[in-house]
C-alpha positions, 0 to 999 in steps of 0.5 A, spaced: 520 351 771 526 356 771 523 363 771 526 368 766 528 375 767 529 381 763 536 381 765 537 374 762 534 376 755 538 382 755 545 379 756 543 374 751 542 379 746 548 382 747 552 376 744 549 379 737 553 384 734 549 387 728 554 387 722 552 394 720 551 398 727 558 394 729 554 394 736 549 390 740 542 391 739 541 393 747 547 398 747 544 401 741 537 402 744 534 398 738 531 393 743 525 397 745 521 392 749 521 385 753 515 382 755 515 375 759 509 371 760 511 364 763 516 361 757 514 366 752 518 372 751 516 377 746 521 382 743 520 389 740 526 391 736 526 397 732 532 399 727 534 406 725 535 404 718 531 400 713 532 392 713 528 389 708 534 386 705 536 382 711 530 382 715 530 374 715 537 374 717 536 379 723 530 375 725 534 369 726 540 372 729 535 375 734 531 369 736 537 364 737 540 367 743 534 368 747 531 361 744 537 358 747 536 360 754 533 355 759 526 355 760 524 359 754 519 355 750 517 361 745 520 367 742 515 372 739 519 378 735 516 384 733 521 387 728 521 393 724 525 400 723 524 407 723 528 413 720 528 419 724 531 426 723 538 427 724 542 433 726 544 438 721 549 444 720 549 449 726 543 454 724 540 450 719 533 446 721 531 439 717 526 440 712 519 438 715 518 433 709 525 430 708 527 427 714 535 426 712 539 429 706 545 425 704 550 428 699 554 424 695 560 427 693 567 426 689 573 431 689 573 430 681 569 428 676 569 421 672 569 417 678 562 414 677 559 419 683 552 420 679 551 412 677 553 410 684 548 416 687 542 413 683 543 406 685 544 408 692 537 411 692 534 405 688 537 401 693 535 404 699 528 404 696 529 397 695 530 396 703 523 399 704 525 407 705 521 413 702 527 416 697 528 422 693 534 424 688 536 431 687 540 432 681 545 438 684 549 438 678 546 444 674 552 444 668 551 437 667 545 434 669 545 426 668 539 423 673 534 424 668 537 420 663 539 415 668 532 414 671 529 414 664 525 420 664 529 425 661 523 427 656 518 428 662 517 435 665 515 436 672 508 439 674 506 445 678 499 445 681 499 452 684 504 455 679 509 456 684 512 449 686 514 443 682 512 436 683 517 431 683 518 426 677 517 419 679 522 414 676 523 406 679 519 408 685 523 414 687 522 421 687 526 426 683 528 433 681 533 436 676 534 442 672 535 437 666 527 436 667 526 444 665 531 444 659 533 441 653 538 435 654 543 439 649 542 446 652 548 448 655 547 452 662 552 458 661 550 461 668 555 464 673 556 462 680 550 466 684 545 463 679 547 456 680 546 456 687 540 460 687 537 455 682 539 449 686 536 452 692 529 453 688 530 446 686 530 443 693 526 448 697 520 449 691 519 441 690 513 438 693 517 432 696 513 427 699 515 424 706 522 422 705 526 418 709 532 420 705 533 425 700 540 423 696 543 429 693 548 428 687 553 433 688 557 436 682 564 434 682 569 438 686 570 443 692 568 450 689 563 455 690 557 451 688 559 445 693 561 450 699 554 454 698 550 447 698 554 445 704 552 451 708 545 452 706 542 445 705 541 442 712 545 435 710 545 430 715 551 426 712 555 426 706 558 420 702 565 420 698 566 416 692 572 415 689 576 410 685 583 406 687 588 411 684 592 416 687 590 422 683 582 420 685 584 419 692 588 426 692 581 430 690 577 425 694 581 427 700 579 435 699 572 433 698 572 430 705 575 435 708 570 440 705 565 437 709 569 437 715 570 444 715 562 445 714 561 440 720 557 435 716 559 428 718 562 424 713 558 417 713 563 413 709 567 412 703 565 408 697 571 405 692 568 405 685 571 401 679 575 397 684 576 391 680 575 389 673 573 382 672 574 379 665 567 377 661 571 372 657 575 368 662 573 371 669 580 374 670 580 379 676 585 385 675 585 391 679 586 396 673 586 402 677 590 400 683 588 396 690 585 398 696 586 406 696 579 407 699 580 403 705 587 406 706 583 413 706 578 411 710 583 408 715 587 415 715 581 419 716 577 415 721 571 414 716 567 408 715 569 404 709 562 402 706 564 398 700 567 397 693 564 396 687 566 393 681 568 396 674 562 392 670 559 393 663 552 392 665 553 398 670 554 403 665 550 400 660 544 399 664 544 406 667 545 409 660 539 405 658 535 409 664 534 403 668 540 403 673 542 396 675 539 396 682 532 397 678 534 393 672 537 386 675 535 387 683 537 380 684 544 380 681 550 380 685 552 387 683 545 390 686 546 386 692 553 390 693 549 396 692 544 394 697 549 392 702 553 399 701 546 403 702 545 399 709 551 401 711 551 408 709 544 408 713 546 405 719 552 410 719 547 415 719 543 412 725 549 412 729 549 420 729 546 425 733 538 425 732 535 432 731 530 434 736 528 441 732 521 438 730 520 438 738 521 445 739 515 450 740 515 456 735 515 462 739 510 467 737 510 474 740 503 478 739 502 485 741 496 485 746 
């Protein structure tokens, strides 16, 4: 019998380039262990992002090259994933119970940022992650209605902190839970930023892999304060294909660059309209703008979403598409984008702040 070596196994696995990491599993250190017992090879693989939506495809892609090696009679695979904390801005530390905060932003309003954010949060949850949603738009909170829990009020067990509101399997917090839906927030900038910090810090988030922050539109004082005070692991820019939206999206991207928040990628929303009557496809807002912007700034293009009445209708009804139609093509696109976003984060620098000891000086 031909003796199998670890080098042979690793070389075989290098032939598979993961579509989300854009590298092989050996170079990315996702291959954690190789155990060889005669003709049986046991592989331990741990991905850095949730994989439930393509676990079967990934399993087959890993087994195939190893199974083809001469002398291999059986391939056993231990396949899992783990979201670890990633580096944040200098001077800030990640939250203890939130491994990664991802800001979903746009340079301007009206591009579908909030709808995209809530569906991405639900998509990550569908992929197996523990997910939270923070609605950071104080003036126009929309997540309570989008999640179908606008009438809910968060509980406070100790009179100082708030319990997140649960909806469709994710934890959420918004100023919209604390005020009437038609009450205008007539606040100046400092009050807004203080309220946001309280919503983030005083919510009892429960062991989150990802906290998605639905940022307010624009690049003003509120957005800048959030970017400087909230420990963000990465940001995603949502735009539409037309030039005026891309112009403002560039400003949002540059803002994150200035505050040293890595941009995980760009999402093009309302990319194409498909007629519900005849099936005709038309790029009514232009074509390829998000892709060109990604190439211009060296960012990942995470994907394009269609202009579809179901997305609007289901979100208005409090059951976003990923929750309302989990097996639909649109939900599949959201989950694909969510995997690309999480994989882009997995390639960034890890945070080791939790390993540093706390130094306490005592007078003796």
